C-alpha positions, 0 to 999 in steps of 0.5 A: 491479513491486518491486524486490527487493535482495539482503541487503547489497546494494552501493551500486552496486545500490542506486543502479541499483534506485533509478533504475529504480524508478517511482511504482508500484513499491517498491525492498525491502530484506531487511535493516536496513543495506541499508534505511538505506543505501538511504535515504541514497542516495535523498537523496543522488540527490534522486530523487522518487517512490521507494518504498523498504521493509524486508521481514520474512522473510514478505516483509511491509513493516515499514518504508517510506519514499517521497521527495515532492517538496516541496508548494508549496500544498496544494490543498483536496480533494486528498490531501497526500503522506502520505496517498497514502502511507497509500493506497499501503500499503493497496494492498499490504495489499489485495494481500497479501489477493488473494495470500492468497485473501481477497475483500473484500465491501462490505454497506451500510456494513460491510466483510467478508472472505471466502475467495476460493474462495466464489462469488459465488451463495453469497457471505452476510454469516453466514459473512463476518469483519467487519472493523474499518474505523475509520468510514473505509469508508462504503458508497455507500447512506451518502453518496449522496442517497435518491431514492426521497423 
């Protein structure tokens, strides 16, 4: 659960929120001054796996920092801390999609968006909006071996 700080929150309130924040949560700031103070306090407290976000007027994160322990060695095949931060940001975007009534549907090698109100039996790619995935999204058909041959 995200913890939203009031405008110009006091340091005591910020510290309390930082200590209560779990790795899945974020401390959300509504003004730049609180965001900057929160970052300084996070460094001072040396807390790990805490995310601080600066929200715009619509409640969307426009800046984000996450404290991470230093990687002693990067293991081959595992995501690094920067990649994990990007994934967390993607998860927040997907949550916003849900809140705005958008469903994402995977068709082979493309991802499309439709209103959530469209029933499953009426879903077709004709009325869907193609999403530019920048070659990041690959459908299972593209990566799994073809068993019919």
